[in-house]
C-alpha positions as CSV (number, residue, x, y, z in Angstrom):
1,X,146.8,185.4,139.9
2,X,143.1,185.0,140.0
3,X,143.5,181.1,140.3
4,X,146.0,181.6,143.0
5,X,144.2,184.1,145.0
6,X,140.9,181.8,144.7
7,X,142.9,178.7,145.8
8,X,143.0,180.8,149.3
9,X,139.5,181.4,149.5
10,X,138.0,179.3,152.6
11,X,134.6,178.0,151.2
12,X,132.5,175.1,151.8
13,X,133.3,172.0,150.1
14,X,131.2,171.5,147.2
15,X,129.2,168.1,147.1
16,X,130.1,167.3,143.5
17,X,127.7,164.6,142.8
18,X,124.5,166.2,144.4
19,X,125.3,169.3,142.7
20,X,125.6,167.6,139.4
21,X,122.3,165.6,139.9
22,X,120.7,169.1,140.8
23,X,122.2,170.7,137.7
24,X,121.2,167.6,135.4
25,X,117.9,167.9,136.6
26,X,117.4,171.8,136.1
27,X,118.8,171.4,132.6
28,X,116.4,168.6,132.0
29,X,113.3,170.9,133.1
30,X,114.7,173.4,130.9
31,X,114.8,171.2,127.8
32,X,111.3,169.5,128.5
33,X,109.5,173.1,129.2
34,X,111.1,174.6,126.1
35,X,110.1,171.4,123.7
36,X,106.8,172.0,125.4
37,X,106.4,175.6,124.5
38,X,107.6,175.1,121.1
39,X,105.6,172.0,120.0
40,X,102.2,172.0,122.4
41,X,99.2,172.6,121.0
42,X,100.8,173.6,117.5
43,X,98.2,173.2,114.6
44,X,98.7,170.9,111.7
45,X,100.4,167.7,111.6
46,X,104.0,167.2,113.1
47,X,106.5,167.7,110.3
48,X,103.8,169.6,108.2
49,X,104.9,173.3,106.7
50,X,102.1,174.9,109.1
51,X,103.6,173.1,111.8
52,X,107.3,174.2,111.3
53,X,106.0,177.8,111.0
54,X,104.1,177.7,114.2
55,X,107.0,176.5,116.0
56,X,109.6,179.4,114.1
57,X,107.4,181.8,115.8
58,X,107.3,180.4,118.9
59,X,111.1,180.0,119.1
60,X,111.5,184.0,119.3
61,X,109.3,183.5,122.6
62,X,111.6,180.6,124.0
63,X,115.1,182.4,123.0
64,X,113.8,185.6,124.6
65,X,112.8,184.0,127.9
66,X,116.1,182.0,128.0
67,X,118.0,185.5,127.7
68,X,116.0,187.6,130.2
69,X,116.5,184.6,132.6
70,X,120.0,184.5,132.0
71,X,120.3,188.4,132.3
72,X,118.1,189.0,135.5
73,X,119.7,185.8,137.6
74,X,123.7,186.4,136.7
75,X,123.0,190.3,137.0
76,X,121.2,189.8,140.5
77,X,124.2,187.4,141.8
78,X,126.8,189.8,140.3
79,X,125.2,193.0,142.3
80,X,125.0,190.8,145.6
81,X,128.4,190.2,145.3
82,X,129.5,193.6,144.5
83,X,127.5,194.8,147.4
84,X,128.2,192.1,150.0
85,X,123.9,192.0,150.5
86,X,121.8,189.2,149.2
87,X,118.7,191.8,149.9
88,X,119.3,194.4,147.6
89,X,118.6,194.1,143.9
90,X,120.0,196.0,140.7
91,X,116.6,197.7,140.4
92,X,117.6,199.5,143.6
93,X,119.9,201.9,141.3
94,X,117.1,203.2,139.2
95,X,117.7,201.2,136.3
96,X,114.0,200.4,136.0
97,X,113.1,203.7,137.0
98,X,115.0,205.1,134.1
99,X,113.7,202.9,131.7
100,X,110.1,204.2,132.5
101,X,111.1,207.8,132.4
102,X,112.6,207.3,129.1
103,X,109.4,205.8,127.8
104,X,107.0,208.2,129.5
105,X,109.1,211.3,128.2
106,X,108.8,209.9,124.9
107,X,105.0,209.8,124.9
108,X,104.7,213.1,127.0
109,X,106.6,215.2,124.3
110,X,105.6,213.3,121.1
111,X,102.6,211.5,121.8
112,X,101.7,207.4,122.1
113,X,102.4,207.0,118.2
114,X,105.8,207.6,118.8
115,X,106.2,204.6,120.7
116,X,105.6,202.4,117.8
117,X,107.1,205.1,115.2
118,X,110.4,204.9,116.9
119,X,110.5,200.9,117.7
120,X,113.5,199.1,116.0
121,X,117.1,198.4,116.8
122,X,118.3,201.8,116.9
123,X,115.9,202.8,119.9
124,X,116.9,199.6,121.6
125,X,120.9,200.5,121.1
126,X,120.1,204.2,122.4
127,X,118.3,203.1,125.4
128,X,120.8,200.4,126.4
129,X,123.7,202.9,125.9
130,X,121.6,205.7,127.9
131,X,121.1,203.2,130.9
132,X,124.8,202.1,130.9
133,X,126.1,205.4,130.5
134,X,124.2,206.4,133.3
135,X,125.5,203.8,135.5
136,X,129.0,203.9,134.5
137,X,128.9,207.7,135.3
138,X,127.5,207.4,138.7
139,X,129.6,204.2,139.7
140,X,133.0,206.3,138.5
141,X,131.8,209.4,140.3
142,X,131.1,207.8,143.4
143,X,133.7,205.4,143.6
144,X,136.2,208.1,142.6
145,X,138.7,209.7,145.1
146,X,139.4,208.8,148.7
147,X,135.6,209.1,149.7
148,X,134.5,206.4,147.6
149,X,132.0,204.5,149.5
150,X,129.5,201.8,148.2
151,X,127.0,202.5,150.5
152,X,126.7,206.2,149.5
153,X,126.9,204.9,146.0
154,X,123.5,203.0,146.6
155,X,122.0,205.5,148.6
156,X,122.4,207.8,145.7
157,X,121.0,205.1,143.2
158,X,117.9,204.8,145.4
159,X,117.4,208.8,145.7
160,X,117.7,209.0,141.6
161,X,115.2,206.3,141.4
162,X,112.9,207.8,143.2
163,X,113.5,210.9,141.5
164,X,112.7,209.4,138.3
165,X,109.7,207.6,139.5
166,X,108.2,211.0,140.6
167,X,109.0,212.5,137.3
168,X,107.4,209.7,135.7
169,X,104.4,209.9,137.6
170,X,104.1,213.9,137.0
171,X,104.4,213.4,133.3
172,X,101.8,210.1,133.4
173,X,99.2,212.5,135.2
174,X,99.4,214.9,132.4
175,X,98.5,212.4,129.4
176,X,95.5,211.9,127.9
177,X,93.6,208.6,129.0
178,X,94.3,206.9,125.5
179,X,98.3,207.7,125.6
180,X,98.4,206.5,129.4
181,X,96.7,203.0,128.3
182,X,99.0,202.5,125.6
183,X,102.0,203.8,127.8
184,X,101.1,201.2,130.6
185,X,100.8,198.4,128.5
186,X,104.6,199.1,127.2
187,X,105.9,199.6,130.9
188,X,104.8,196.1,132.5
189,X,107.0,193.4,132.0
190,X,105.9,191.3,129.1
191,X,107.8,188.6,127.3
192,X,105.2,189.1,124.4
193,X,107.0,192.6,123.8
194,X,110.3,190.9,122.3
195,X,111.2,191.1,118.7
196,X,113.2,188.7,116.6
197,X,115.2,191.8,115.3
198,X,116.6,192.3,119.0
199,X,117.5,189.0,119.7
200,X,121.0,188.6,117.6
201,X,122.1,191.9,119.3
202,X,120.9,190.9,122.8
203,X,122.2,187.6,122.5
204,X,125.7,188.8,121.2
205,X,126.0,191.6,124.2
206,X,124.9,188.8,126.8
207,X,127.7,186.3,125.4
208,X,130.3,188.9,125.8
209,X,129.4,189.8,129.3
210,X,129.2,186.3,130.4
211,X,132.5,185.3,129.0
212,X,134.1,188.2,130.7
213,X,132.0,187.3,133.9
214,X,133.2,183.4,133.8
215,X,136.9,184.6,133.1
216,X,136.8,186.3,136.0
217,X,134.6,183.6,138.5
218,X,137.7,183.4,140.8
219,X,137.9,187.1,141.5
220,X,134.4,187.1,142.1
221,X,134.9,184.4,145.0
222,X,137.5,186.7,146.5
223,X,135.4,190.0,146.2
224,X,132.5,187.8,147.9
225,X,134.6,187.7,151.0
226,X,134.4,191.5,151.9
227,X,136.7,194.4,151.0
228,X,139.1,194.0,153.6
229,X,140.0,190.4,152.8
230,X,139.9,190.8,149.1
231,X,142.3,193.9,149.6
232,X,144.5,191.9,152.2
233,X,144.8,189.2,148.9
234,X,145.8,191.8,146.5
235,X,142.4,192.6,144.5
236,X,142.0,196.2,143.5
237,X,138.6,196.4,145.4
238,X,137.1,199.6,144.0
239,X,138.2,198.9,140.2
240,X,136.8,195.1,140.5
241,X,133.4,196.3,142.1
242,X,132.9,199.2,139.6
243,X,133.5,196.9,136.7
244,X,131.4,194.3,138.3
245,X,128.5,196.9,138.4
246,X,128.9,197.9,135.0
247,X,128.4,194.4,134.0
248,X,125.3,194.4,136.0
249,X,124.1,197.6,134.2
250,X,124.8,196.0,130.7
251,X,122.6,192.8,131.6
252,X,120.0,194.6,133.2
253,X,119.7,197.1,130.3
254,X,119.4,194.3,127.6
255,X,116.7,192.8,129.8
256,X,114.8,195.8,130.3
257,X,114.9,197.1,126.7
258,X,113.7,193.7,125.3
259,X,110.8,192.8,127.6
260,X,110.4,195.8,130.2
261,X,111.2,196.1,133.9
262,X,111.2,193.0,136.1
263,X,111.9,193.8,139.7
264,X,111.7,190.7,142.0
265,X,112.6,188.1,139.6
266,X,116.2,188.3,139.7
267,X,116.3,188.1,143.6
268,X,113.9,185.3,143.5
269,X,116.1,183.1,141.3
270,X,119.5,184.1,142.9
271,X,117.9,183.3,146.4
272,X,116.9,180.1,145.5
273,X,120.1,179.3,143.4
274,X,121.9,179.8,146.7
275,X,120.0,177.5,148.7
276,X,119.8,174.9,146.0
277,X,123.2,175.0,144.6
278,X,125.1,173.7,147.7
279,X,128.1,176.0,146.8
280,X,129.1,179.6,147.5
281,X,131.5,179.5,144.6
282,X,130.5,181.6,141.4
283,X,131.4,178.6,139.1
284,X,128.1,176.8,140.7
285,X,126.0,179.5,141.4
286,X,125.9,181.4,138.4
287,X,125.1,178.6,136.1
288,X,122.8,177.4,138.6
289,X,121.0,180.5,138.8
290,X,120.9,181.3,135.0
291,X,119.3,177.6,134.7
292,X,116.9,178.2,137.6
293,X,115.7,181.4,136.0
294,X,115.3,179.8,132.5
295,X,112.9,177.0,134.1
296,X,111.2,179.0,136.1
297,X,110.1,181.3,133.1
298,X,109.5,178.7,130.7
299,X,107.7,176.5,133.1
300,X,105.4,179.7,134.2
301,X,104.8,180.1,130.4
302,X,104.1,176.9,129.5
303,X,101.2,176.5,132.4
304,X,99.9,180.2,131.9
305,X,99.9,179.5,128.3
306,X,98.5,176.1,127.4
307,X,96.6,175.3,131.0
308,X,95.0,179.0,132.1
309,X,95.6,180.5,128.6
310,X,97.0,183.6,130.4
311,X,100.2,184.0,129.0
312,X,100.3,187.9,129.5
313,X,100.0,187.2,133.3
314,X,103.6,185.5,134.0
315,X,105.5,188.5,134.5
316,X,103.0,189.9,136.9
317,X,102.5,186.6,138.9
318,X,106.1,186.4,138.9
319,X,106.5,189.6,140.2
320,X,104.1,189.3,142.8
321,X,105.4,185.8,144.1
322,X,109.0,187.4,143.9
323,X,107.8,190.6,146.0
324,X,105.9,188.3,148.3
325,X,109.1,186.3,149.0
326,X,111.3,189.4,149.3
327,X,109.4,190.6,152.3
328,X,109.2,187.2,153.9
329,X,113.1,187.0,153.5
330,X,113.6,190.8,154.5
331,X,111.1,189.6,157.8
332,X,113.1,186.7,158.8
333,X,116.8,188.4,158.2
334,X,115.2,191.3,160.3
335,X,117.7,194.1,158.2
336,X,119.1,195.0,155.3
């Protein structure tokens, strides 16, 4: 059924040779950047025991970067499809603010020692379940009934995000300076916060979500045409949009619980993917966005770590560039 519906979509013809070349170049950049991060400036002779120990330690960083890039890029593209607006980002629904308020409340009630004492897979699972549960209840409630409206849902998400942010600010102001410093370090998106224990769990969840997304890629093309067109083509629009938003919540929860909030990275990668992919079809845009995200993070990580020796600044610089890009894009577009 999805294939039949997708055949009715009027889309710009994909220039396959050009797309293939761009895709191949991006894949090559990702491979070269990953090899560079793994092997550049490694102590010990290549092939020695010390060399492979260092490489094994760096594999965690590379795998985490690839996983986070995929989550952020795919989640943002899906969110744009569901909302029919390429300005918005998943953070508008308050996911980042919810993560911040959970971390802040933990320090506020139990002290900064609770952050390290509760670290582990159980804490990651609880945080992810709370974030996905919050999103599912919000979407299901606001889309239920005849008055279900996507714009109302987005507005409620913005209000909840502001409320969570205000609550976090109040609790942070009541913390001791030492507790506040420790909490602030956790709240910055930092790829060094990753843990090898989380990777198998995160990779399994993301792989399952990507499998579902890829299987429904043709329906996503129909949803992107708008509500009226999708309904006329026989798509259960509300159910599909709620399903897409739940998948977005899962991807964002995995990324946020692994490395912390990253507000504008997904927007930056998705917007560039639309321009460079040469096609609006999700079978092209989604892999392109994921590869572009991995190339951006891996390339930036390599340059900052081995050229400027400031690997911890990667997320800050990317968020700054992404925020600046967002403002420029918004001013050029003139509206949301």
